[in-house]
N, C-alpha and C positions, 0 to 999 in steps of 0.2 A: 590057345594062348589068348589072354584077355588084352583088350586095348585099355590104355590109361587115359584118364581125363584129369587135367589139372584144375583144381578148385581153389581159387585165390581169394583171400579175405584181407581187406585193407585195415587202415588204422582204427583203433578203438573197438574193433569187433571182438577182441579178447575180453572186453568188459560186458559182453552181452549177458543178460540175466540180471544185471545190477544197474547198468547205465540206462537211464531214462526208460524204465519199463512201460510207461504209458505210450511210448512211441515204438519201442523195439520188442516189447513183451518180456517174458521171463525165460524164454528159451536161451540156453547158454551156447557158446561156440562148440563145446563138446557134444551137446544135443544135436546141433546142426551137422556136425561131422558124422554122427551116428546115422541120422536119417539119410544123409547124402551118400555115404558109403554103402548103406544097405540098398538104396534104390539103384545105385550104380551096379552093384552085384547082381540084382535082379535082371539087369540088361547085359550081363556078362562083361561089365566094365570094372576096372579098378579106379578108384578115386584117390588121387594124391591131394589131400586136403591140407591147405597151409594158411597161415595168417602172419602178417607182419605190419608193424607200424612204420616201416622204412620204405619209402618210395623206390629207392634204388634197388632194394632187395626184390620188390615186386617186379621191377623191370627185368632184372636178371632172371627171375623165374620164368617170365614170359619168353625171354630170349631162349632159355634152355628148352622150353616146350617145343621149339621148332623140331627137335629131334627126339624128345622123350614123351610127347603126349599127342593124342589124336585130336583133342579139342580142349578149349578152356572155358570154364565157368568162372566169372569174376564179379565179386562185389568189391569194387575199389573204394567203397565208403567215401570219405571226404575227398580222396584223390580223384573221384569221378568228376568233380567239378573244377579241378585245378590242373590236372596232369597231362600235358602234351607228351611228356616222356612215355607215359603208359599207353597213350594212343599210338604213338610211333612204334612202340614195341609190339603192340597187338597187330597193327597193320603189317609189320615186317614178318610176323610169325607165320602167316599164311594158313592158319587153322581156323575152324569154326569157333566162334566166340558167342557165349550167351552172357549177357549182363543181367545181374540180379540185385535187387534191393529188398530188404525186409519191409521198409515203409514205402508208402506211395510218395515219391519225391515231388510229385506235382501238387500235393496237398500241403507242402511244407514251404519254407522260406523260398523266395523267388530265386536266390542264387543257386538253389538245388535243382532248379528246373533245367539247367544246362548240363549235359554230360559230354565229356571228352571221350568217354568209352564208346558211346553209341555209334559213332561213325565207323567203328571197326567191328561192331557186333552184328551177328546174324539176327539176333532177337534180343528183346529186353523184357524182363519180368519184374514188376515192382508192386509192393503193397500187399502181398499175400503172406507175409511172415515166413516162417520156416517152410511152408508149403511151396514157396517160390523156388527153393533149392531142389525139391523133389521134381517140380515141373521142369526146371532147368536141366536136370539129368535126363528126364524123359525126352525133352526136345533135343538134347545133344545125342542121345542114342538114336533118335530118328534121323538126325542129320548125318551121323556117321554111317548109318545103314544106307542112306542114299548115296554117299560118297563111294561106298564099296560096290554099288550096282552100276 
């Protein structure tokens, strides 16, 4: 039986590939889903890959992960910098969390330098584009192996 990891993508990530390609590249959300699910499969994990522009839906998914997922990989996008609700849900979840961003948020506008997700995250990966998702899956697989032992 495989373990499931929840991969959450926040607002505007449905526009990847066309939105600000100079920042986010030309990789689409479907491309990210393909590399993420393939990497998860290599580790014997199932990736439940989702995207929403609705903060409340993201919170509900995180809450549901308490019983349906072994861990969470999250790119909360703009909600990273604004959402105490997402922070609270992640902290209540009690699962390992990897925060991921396609761009290096520290090379961007100063308001992007603060993350409400980070206090709940086991680790943060940013600035590596689609490779960040692959690395997040690798890190999650390692974390879940350590939890089992």
